[in-house]
C-alpha positions in Angstrom: 81.6 96.9 136.9 81.7 100.2 135.0 84.4 101.4 137.4 86.4 98.2 136.6 86.1 98.8 132.9 87.1 102.4 133.2 90.0 101.5 135.4 91.2 98.8 132.8 90.9 101.3 130.0 92.9 103.9 131.9 95.4 101.3 132.8 95.8 100.3 129.1 96.5 103.8 128.1 98.5 104.6 131.2 100.8 101.7 130.7 102.7 103.9 128.3 103.8 105.9 131.3 103.4 103.5 134.2 105.0 100.3 133.0 104.4 96.7 133.5 104.9 96.8 137.3 102.1 99.2 137.8 99.8 97.2 135.5 100.6 94.1 137.6 99.9 95.9 140.8 96.6 97.3 139.6 95.4 93.9 138.3 96.4 92.3 141.6 94.1 94.8 143.3 91.3 93.8 141.0 92.0 90.1 141.9 91.9 90.9 145.6 88.6 92.7 145.2 87.2 89.7 143.2 86.6 91.7 140.1 89.1 89.6 138.1 89.9 85.9 138.8 93.5 84.8 139.1 93.4 82.8 135.9 92.3 85.8 133.9 94.9 88.1 135.5 97.9 87.1 133.5 96.0 87.3 130.2 94.7 90.7 131.3 98.2 92.0 132.2 99.6 90.8 128.9 96.7 92.4 126.9 97.1 95.7 128.7 100.8 95.8 128.3 100.5 95.0 124.6 97.9 97.8 124.2 100.2 100.2 126.1 103.1 99.2 123.8 101.0 99.7 120.7 99.9 103.2 122.0 103.6 104.1 122.7 104.6 103.0 119.2 101.8 105.1 117.7 102.8 108.1 119.7 106.4 107.7 118.7 105.5 107.4 115.0 103.3 110.5 115.2 106.1 112.4 116.9 108.6 111.2 114.3 106.3 112.2 111.5 105.8 115.7 112.9 109.5 116.1 113.5 110.4 115.0 109.9 107.7 117.3 108.4 107.7 120.5 110.4 105.7 122.4 107.8 103.0 119.7 107.5 102.0 117.6 104.5 101.2 120.5 102.3 104.9 121.3 101.7 107.8 118.9 101.0 111.5 119.5 101.3 113.8 118.7 98.4 116.1 115.8 99.2 119.8 115.7 98.2 118.9 113.3 95.4 116.2 115.7 94.1 118.7 118.5 93.9 121.3 116.3 92.2 118.7 115.2 89.6 117.9 118.9 89.0 121.6 119.7 88.5 122.0 116.8 86.1 118.9 118.0 84.1 120.2 121.6 84.0 123.7 120.4 82.9 122.1 118.4 80.1 119.9 121.3 79.0 123.0 123.7 79.0 125.0 121.1 76.9 122.1 120.8 74.4 121.8 124.6 74.3 125.5 125.0 73.5 125.2 122.4 70.7 122.3 124.4 69.1 124.3 127.6 69.0 
């Protein structure tokens, strides 16, 4: 039983790489061994594929976050809008300074 649980966990994580066909093949092996009954097999396949998809999405989100923030969370890059706002404020300050002269 422990081996079956470990195999299912590995399968859930491995579905990110292996795909649905490999999940179906492995679950079919479990059915043949009598460790999972036929009625449970479709639900198990769906659940493992869903977990694999969730893991894939989490990995993609983490990769995208790291790519968008190469220096980490401690430093932020100025956006084009930030720079435009700074220019507008500087222009306004320069205009005000000229009026005061």
